[in-house]
TILUM-531370 format. One record per residue: residue in three letters; x negated, y, z negated of N, C-alpha, C in turn. Coordinates in steps of 0.05 Angstrom, whole numbers, plus 5000, padded with zeros to 4 digits. Atoms other than C-alpha are relative to their C-alpha. Layout:
N
ALAXYZXYZXYZ;...
END
This chain:
431
MET497650115008448660667857501650184986;ALA497849785013454761027832501049814984;HIS498550075025458060867764502150235001;TYR497849825001464761187763499950285018;GLY500049814971464061527830498550234993;ILE501449775007458261997803498250105027;ASP501549944977454762327863497150034993;GLU502950075013447162277855499450295010;GLU501549714995445163027844500150124976;GLU500749955023442663397794502150174983;PRO497449925016447763477735500550284981;MET500149765032450164117693498650014978;LYS501250025028446464167637501350044978;HIS498049885014450464207577498050164975;ILE501049795018449664747532498649854970;GLY501350175024445664597458501649924983;SER497850065029451964597406500149685007;PRO500150265007452763957381502549955008;ASN496750014994460364047392500549895022;TRP499350134983463263597449501550265017;MET498349844999468064127454498950345019;LEU501449814994463164737460499149995036;ARG501950124977459364327513501149995027;ALA498650024985465764197555501450315010;LEU499349704984467964957559497250075016;ALA501949874984461165137593500349875027;LEU498950114972464064687656502550135006;LEU496349884994471264967645499150275017;SER499549724991468465697652498350005028;MET501350084970464565447722502249885014;LEU498450104985470665157742502650224999;THR498549795000474565807734499450265010;LEU500349854996470666327755500250115033;PRO500049964977472566657821498749995022;ALA502249934980466466797848498649685012;CYS500750304991464966017856502149855010;SER497350124987471465847878500049955030;ARG499149934971472365667950502149805008;ALA497050114990478865337989499549674997;TYR499850325007475764617980498449984979;PRO501950015020471364297934497749975006;ALA502750004984463564337932499349685002;THR500550234991463363627928502449764997;ALA497950124997467862987935500849994965;LEU499350105018471562797876498849684986;PRO500750295008469162147834501449805015;VAL499550224987469861437865499849804982;LEU500250215010470860877820499249805018;THR499850144991467860377845497149724981;PRO500650305022465459577811496250115006;ALA503249995009456959597785500149705027;PRO500550324991453859037838498949854977;ALA500550115025451858447796498649805003;THR501350124996447058127831498449824987;THR501550105020442357947773501749934982;GLN498749985034448757817724501949745005;SER498250274983453857217727501050075018;PRO498049894984458357187783502550114991;THR498149895008464757567778502449755005;GLN497950235010470057107750503250155014;THR498249994997477057167780502149904977;VAL498650165016482457117732503250095018;PRO497050074986489756957772502750034972;VAL497549955015496657197740502349845015;PRO500750215021499656667725499249784995;ASN500350354987496456047750496850004981;VAL501950025009490756077702499949854966;SER498750075026490255777626499250314989;PRO499449765012492256377580497850174987;THR502249945031486156417529497149975014;ARG501750084993480956177582497050164997;THR501649964999474256337572497949985024;ALA502450064979468156387631497650125005;THR502449934990460756417641499750035020;SER501150064967460356327714502649995013;ALA497250064985465156317768500749734998;SER498950274999470655767776502150035016;THR497649984980476955587820502350044979;PRO497749955021483455787783501349695001;THR498950224998487555117768502250045016;ASP498350034992493254957806503450054992;ALA497949925020498154907748501550234993;ALA499149745001503055427746500950034967;LEU499449895031504855727677503250104999;PRO497449945004512055917653500050255005;SER500049665003513556627670499550144971;LEU500349915028510857027615500550345005;ALA499349715007511557857603497050044993;ARG502949884998503957877593499149755000;GLN501150294994498657357608497550104983;ASP502450025006492457317568497849955009;VAL502750044987485657417591498150074979;ALA502650035018479157277559497549975021;PHE502350034988471957347581497950184988;GLU502349935023465257437541501650004973;ASN499250025033467457697478502450224995;VAL497649814993473758137504501949825004;GLN496650235001480957867498502550265003;PHE498249654991486158397530503249775004;GLN497850064987493658197549500650145020;LEU499249864967495658407623502349965007;PRO496950024987502758557638499950005026;GLN499550084969504958227697500850245014;ASP499049764982508158767724497750155005;LEU502749785002501459137725497849915020;ALA502650094990496458727764500749685010;SER500050324995495957957797498249864985;ALA502850034997488957827775499050144983;VAL502649895020482458057735497949925017;ASN502750054999475958097765498450054982;ALA501449875029471458047704497449895017;GLN503750104994463458067707498650154976;VAL502049875023457458247664498250175027;ALA501149904986455458767705496850184992;PRO501649815007448059037708499150224988;GLY500849685000445059647670499350135021;PHE500249884977444160247716498150274983;ASP500549775012440360867709500950245013;ARG496649704996445261477718498550314990;LEU501449784998440562097735498550114973;GLY501550095016435061867691501849944969;GLU498350105026440161687627500649635007;LEU499250254998440060907621501449914983;TYR497550105017445560497610499549714999;PRO500050285013445759747582501549785022;ALA498550204989448659177618503050044981;TYR496750025011456759227609501849795013;THR498850234996462558757609501850235016;GLU498149884982467258997673502349795006;PHE497950154987474358867686501850175019;THR498449814983478259117751501749875010;LEU497650135001485258987757500850005033;VAL499650094963487558707832502050005001;ASN497249874991493758897868501350214981;TYR499649795017494059467822502250205012;ASP497849734976500159977850499750234989;SER501549705010496260617858499750035027;GLN500949874975496661047918497250174994;ASN503549865001489261307892497849845017;THR501550114987484861107942496849974991;ARG503149925007478261407901499149794978;LEU500350095035479661037837500249764999;GLN499850245001478860367818501049904971;PRO499250095029483060127765497749814980;GLN501450195018478259867709499250094975;ILE500249885030476459797641497349944999;GLN502750135006468959747620499150034969;ILE500350035028465759577551497150015011;TYR502349935007459759857529498649924973;PRO501849965033454259657472498650214990;ILE500949755015453460217430498050024991;HIS502549975008447060057404498650015017;GLU502150084975443559937470500450285017;LEU498849834976446660607502497350344993;GLY502849825001440861157512501150234982;PRO499549775015441361847475501650255011;ALA498149844988445662227514503149955001;ALA497450194999451261707518500249934967;THR498150135030450661537444500150344989;GLN498049725011452162397433502049935007;THR498150094996457462177467502849934989;VAL499350115026459461697417500850194978;HIS500249825019458762157369502550274997;ASP498149814981462862717408503449814991;LEU496750095002469062227410500849894975;LYS499350005034468062007332501650254994;GLU499749755002469162737329502750045000;LEU496949814987475262907367501649674987;LEU498050095008478062247335500850024971;ALA499649905035477362477257501750265004;ALA498349764999480963137283502349985016;ARG498050084984485562837324502050265006;PRO498449814989488763497363501749885010;ALA497950054994495663437384499950115025;THR500149914968493463817446496950065006;LEU503149914999486563957484500250235015;LEU499849854994484464507508499349925031;THR499549984969486564637583496850035013;GLY503149954988479264437626498649844986;VAL501650115009476264147576499849724993;GLY499550375003479063377561499149934979;ILE500950105023475862867523497049915010;PRO502350144991469162487518500249825012;ILE500450164983466962087576497849795007;LEU502250184999462461497584501349775035;PRO501849974995459661357637500350345006;ASP498449764999459162157641499850135028;PRO499150054970462062277704499250385011;HIS501049744990458663047707502350185017;ALA497749834988465563367730502050124980;GLY498749835021470463787696502849874994;GLN497250115001477563487669502050275005;LEU498349704996482164017706502450004987;ILE497849925020487863847665500149784973;SER500050195018490063447600503350015000;ALA497250115007496863137591500249734993;HIS498450205021500762647554497749864977;VAL503050175016494762567502501149844976;GLU499250235017495662017455497849824984;TYR501550045016492061757396500849644998;LEU498650154998491961007410498249814979;THR502150155017489660417362500849705008;PHE500050274991487959687391498549784984;THR500850105027486059097353498449974981;ASN501750015019479859207326498650335010;GLY500749775006479459957335501750265014;THR497949724994482360667358498550155033;GLY500249914981481961147418500650255009;VAL498249794979484861697468501049975017;ARG499749944976487761737522502050225012;VAL498949854987489862237574501049955028;LEU498249984970493262427643498350215007;THR501049794988487562807682499550035033;GLN501050054971484062937744497450185000;LEU502049874995477262997755498250135024;GLY500449804969473763557798496750134990;GLN502749755005467163957805500750275016;ASP499049854996471464447823503250065001;MET497149954998478864837830501049835013;TRP498550104986483264387864503349974992;PRO497750065021490764247857500349684991;ILE500150385009492663607828502349865019;HIS498750154980495063077868500249664999;ASN499650205012496862397860497349745006;GLU501850124985490262137900497549994970;GLY502349935019486362437834500749984966;LEU498750025028491162317774498949774992;VAL500950325013488561787730500450114971;TYR499650025022489761517660496550004991;ILE501850085007483461497624501249974960;PHE500150125029482461137553497250044997;GLN503850045016475561227509500749984974;GLY498550145040475860807437496949895005;LEU502050125015470660567396501249754987;THR498650165013471759907362499350044965;SER499850005029472459907283496849954983;ASP502850145024464959567263498650225024;GLU501849864999462060177316497649875018;ALA501850174984459259617356500750115034;TYR499049994971463059717434501650264998;TYR498149744987465360297466501149995027;ILE497950144982471960167511499250245015;SER499649794981471960617576502149895026;ALA498650084986478160537616501250225025;PHE498849774979480360927690502349785006;LEU498050174983487260677707501150285014;PRO498849794988489661127769504049984991;VAL497949995007496861397755501550145030;SER498949854978502461747806502350034980;VAL498149925011508462117795501550175029;SER499649864979513162407843500550295008;PHE499349704999513663187837497250005007;LEU502449944987505963127862499449885029;PRO500450054975503063127930498249725002;ASP501650245003499762437943497350145013;HIS502749884998494462747981500450315009;VAL499949714983492163497998496550075017;GLU502049974982488463668055499650265004;ASP499849745000490264438056500850094977;PRO498849935031491864727982502150205012;ALA497649844987495665228022503349895006;ASP497550134993501164648034500449904979;VAL498550145013501864417963501950184995;PRO497249935007508764537939499850094971;PRO500049865031509565057877501249734977;VAL498850065029511064707804501150144988;ASP497749845023516764997765499050335018;GLY500049754993515465667809496950044999;PHE504249964999506765637800499149945025;SER500750084979504165607860496150035005;TYR503249974996496365407875499250235017;PRO500449724994492966087883497949915029;PRO501749954979489666257953497550014988;PHE501950055009482266207946498650304994;ASP501149684998481266977960502350244982;SER498049785011486867227915498350164978;PRO501549775025483667817863501249894973;ASN499050085029487167427808499549675002;LEU500550314994484466757823500749804976;ALA500950195019482766567755502749964979;SER498250065018488966727715502749845009;GLU498050144984493966497775499149694995;TYR500350245005490565827770500249864970;SER498450065020491365787701502650024994;ASN496849994993498765907710501049775012;TYR499450204992498465367756498849794983;GLN500550215014494964897715502049894971;GLY499050085021499165007654503349915010;ALA496950094989506164917698499149655011;VAL500850204997502664317720499549714974;ILE500350135021500963977645503149984996;ARG497450015007508064187626501449775011;ARG499050154986511363887677499549684995;LEU500550225010507663237665500549854974;ASN500050015026508163227593504050045003;GLU496650084998515863287607501049795014;THR499350254982515962667652500649804983;PRO499350215023518962077614497049775011;VAL501850095004512861547600501049805030;GLU499150244983516761017651499850145029;ASP500349884972517061507711497849995010;PHE501650054984510561367729498549775013;VAL500950314992507360937760496849925012;PRO498350235007505060457742501250144970;ALA499349895023508860707673497949934980;LEU502449995012504960917623499649794967;GLY500050165026507860417570498649775008;LEU501250234992505059837607497150054999;LEU502749965006498360217604497949954976;ASP500449965028499060337530499949644988;ASP500450225010500459617519497049825002;LEU503250104992494159347559498350094976;ILE502449875013489959817519499849904970;GLN498650095031493359657446499349724999;SER501050285000491758947460497749945003;LEU502650075001484858937466498649914972;GLN501250155020479958567427497749925009;VAL502350064996472658647427498749944982;GLY502750075013466358317400502049724989;SER499050225009468557767349502549905000;ALA497350035002474057297356501850044962;VAL498749865028475857517274500650325000;VAL499449764996479358127274499550134969;VAL501049775028475758697233501950134984;ALA497849875011479658967187500150274990;SER501449755011475159527155498250115017;PRO501149804980471160057189496749845000;THR502650135005464859637176499949654996;PRO500750285001462458877188500749934978;GLN499050115028464958417134496849864995;ALA502950185010457858037098500949784995;VAL498750295001458957337109496649914981;THR502250155006454456957056499149865004;VAL501250234992453956327057503249815021;PRO498350154982458356087116499949745003;CYS499650304994456155337114498949964972;VAL500950135018455654927050497549874993;ASN503950114998448254857024498650095017;GLY501649854989446255357077499150254998;LEU501149705008442155977072501750195012;PRO499149735005445756667068499950115031;THR500149904958446456967150499550314996;ARG501849745001442557557155501150075032;LEU498849824968446157737231503050034997;SER496549894998452758027254500550085029;VAL499450024979455758067314498850335013;GLY500949784985453558667360496750084995;ALA502049975011446658617327497349835022;PHE501950104985440158357358497749864982;ALA501950115011435257827338497649895017;TYR501750214985429057407361498749774991;VAL500250275015426856747353497249944987;ASN503050015019421056597296498049885020;PRO501950074988414956547332498449784983;ASP501350215020412256147266501849774987;PRO501650194980412755547277500350075024;PRO498649914973413055717362500749805010;LEU498650124988417855257372503750145014;PRO497449764979424155507426502549884979;ASN497250065005430955477395503049935026;ASN497550084981436955127435501850215000;LEU497049894995442555457470501649805010;ARG497450294995449054987474501850135013;SER497349844995455255097508501750114975;ALA497949975021458355127439498949974976;ALA501450105034457055067359499649725004;GLY500250275013454254447350496949795017;LYS502650164993448153917357500649845034;ASP498650274983452053457405500750135030;ASN498649904971454254057459497949985020;PRO502250034971451154057529498750264993;LEU502249785004444454477527500650155023;ASN499749834975445055117576496850145004;GLY504349964991436555267567499350044966;GLU501749985028432255467512499850274996;ILE501149725010430156087476497850014989;GLN502550135010422456107470499250264977;PRO500649835027419256447407499450195008;GLY501349804990418257077404502650275019;GLN498949814979424357307458502750014982;ALA497849865015430557707441502649915007;MET497450064986437957627444502050214986;LYS497249845008444458007430501449794990;ILE498050155024449357697369502650165023;LEU497949924980455657667420502849904980;ASP497250045010460757237375498549794971;GLY501050225025460056807308500950194962;PRO501550315010458356557253501849795008;GLN498050345005460855827259498849774996;CYS501150165019458255307213500949695011;ALA499950204992456854667245498149804996;ASP501650155006452654077223498750094978;GLY502149975019450554407165499350305007;TRP501449784980447854997213501950245004;VAL499249774988449755737223500350085024;TRP501149894978450955877289500950265015;TRP498849704992452256517337499149965023;GLN500349894977453556657402499350185015;VAL501049784991448857047444499450015026;ARG501249974972446357317504497350064991;THR502250034998438557217519499350285013;LEU500349594985436158067544497749905017;GLU502949964979429857717581501949795031;THR499050134986433957107620502350105004;GLU497050024994440957327612501849714989;LEU498150205004443656667593501650054975;THR496549925017450256617546499549844987;GLY499350185019451056087489500250014973;TRP500250025029451255837424496649904992;THR501550085012444955767381499550044968;ALA499950005027442755637308498350224989;GLU501549825017440456127257497649914980;GLY502150145014436455637218501349754986;ASP499250265012436955017181499850064965;GLN499649915034438454927099496650184985;GLN502849945027431055157078498350215022;ASP501349854990428255577143502550215017;TYR498649844984430456157189498949945022;TRP501950094976428956007258500950305016;LEU499449694985432156757284499950254981;ILE500549735015429657447256501350235013;PRO498649784997433758007259498350325004;CYS501249704994432058747287502750215001;ASN497449765001435359397280500750125031;SER498349874972436159527359497749795020;GLN501450214982433559187427497350064999;ALA502749854995426959667428498049834976;GLU502350135013424359347366500449724991;CYS499350314996426358617384497449914997;GLY503050154991419958167384498450024972;PRO503150015023413557957334498650265002;
END
C-alpha cells in the first residue's frame, strides 16, 4: 500500500536531534553529495494515490454545484439534479470537516474515511480524505488531496512530526533553508528539493504553513510534473493534523524531464551535468535561481492560482461545528438544564460503561426519536467527533465506534448516571 507515493523501502534514519531542521539537514546533505549523484533519480518521485477504503464508508462524490452546499453524508449517495445558482465558492461538508471549494478549482470532491495503514513500521490511524476531481494539473504523479489525521491516534514518529510543526509555527521563519522544507505527514522519506512562496496561513480553527516544493530522493531538475503546493497545519485544539498536497505548474518550468541536459537554464543558471567537478555548488546555484524565479512569479500566474488554493485552505474547519477561539477546548459545564456536567470533548475517546451491562443506542441525530443506526456494546470504545448537543434532557455526542466503524449520535448519560466513561487515549479505552 502506498500513501503519498512512498516507495516501500527502508527509509533513511533520522539523526537523534529533536530539532526538525537538523534531521532534515541530514537528508539535504545526502542530496547534495557529488559522489551520490547520478544522471537520473535513484527512485521514482512520490505518487499520491487515494488509500483504499474497502472496510470504511464508501467514497462520497460531492459535485459542484449540483449538491446542497452544506450536505454531510456518512454513506454513498446520488447527487440531486436540482442545480444551484452559480456561486464563486461551493460549501463542502463530510464527517467533521467543512471547507469552501472555489468553483474554478475542481468540478467535484471525492470524500472518504480511509482505513489506517502501516508505513514502514509506523501505524497511521483511519483518516478523512478529500480528492479534487477535474483539477487543472499537468502532474500525472500527484493527486490533489487533503487528508485529516486525528493527532491523538498517531504513532511516535508521526507525533514527533506534530511537535516539529508546532516548533516551526512558533518560530515562523520567513524563509526556509534550501532543501530542508517543512515537516510532512505522512513522512514521504524524500527530500524537499526547493522551498518557495512560504506563507503561514490561518484557517477557521487552526494555523499552518504552505510551501511550493518538489519531492525527490536525489538531485533532479525542477519541473511541473513534480511541483506541488504543500500545506501542513494543526487545529487550535491540537486534535487534528491537516496535510494537503495540491499540484501546481508555472510557464517557465519544463512540464517533464527525461534528460537533464535538455532542461533550459533559469536566469542563466543551468542544471549541472552529473560528472561536473563542481556539482554541489552548481546545483545549489540552480536551486537558488529556481527559488528566486518562483518567488518573483505573481501568485495568479501559477496554475491553479495560489490564491485559489489559499482560499480553500483558509476556509477549512475541522472538528466541532462550533469554532474554538482559544488554543484549548472550552469546558462545557452543564449543556442541559438539570443534566450532569459533561466529561467529554471533541477529539477525545470514551467507552460504554459496563455497569450495568447495557448497550448505548447510536442514532442518526441527537434525540431519542431519531432513527437508530446501531448499538454500542458495554466496554466498546469510540472517538468523539462532534457535540455536545442537548436533546430530551440528555447530552449527546457524535461518535465513531473503533471496533465496528459505525458513526452516529449517542447520549453521555441521563440526569443521574454517566453511560460513557472518558479515556485518555485509544489504547486506554475499555473497562
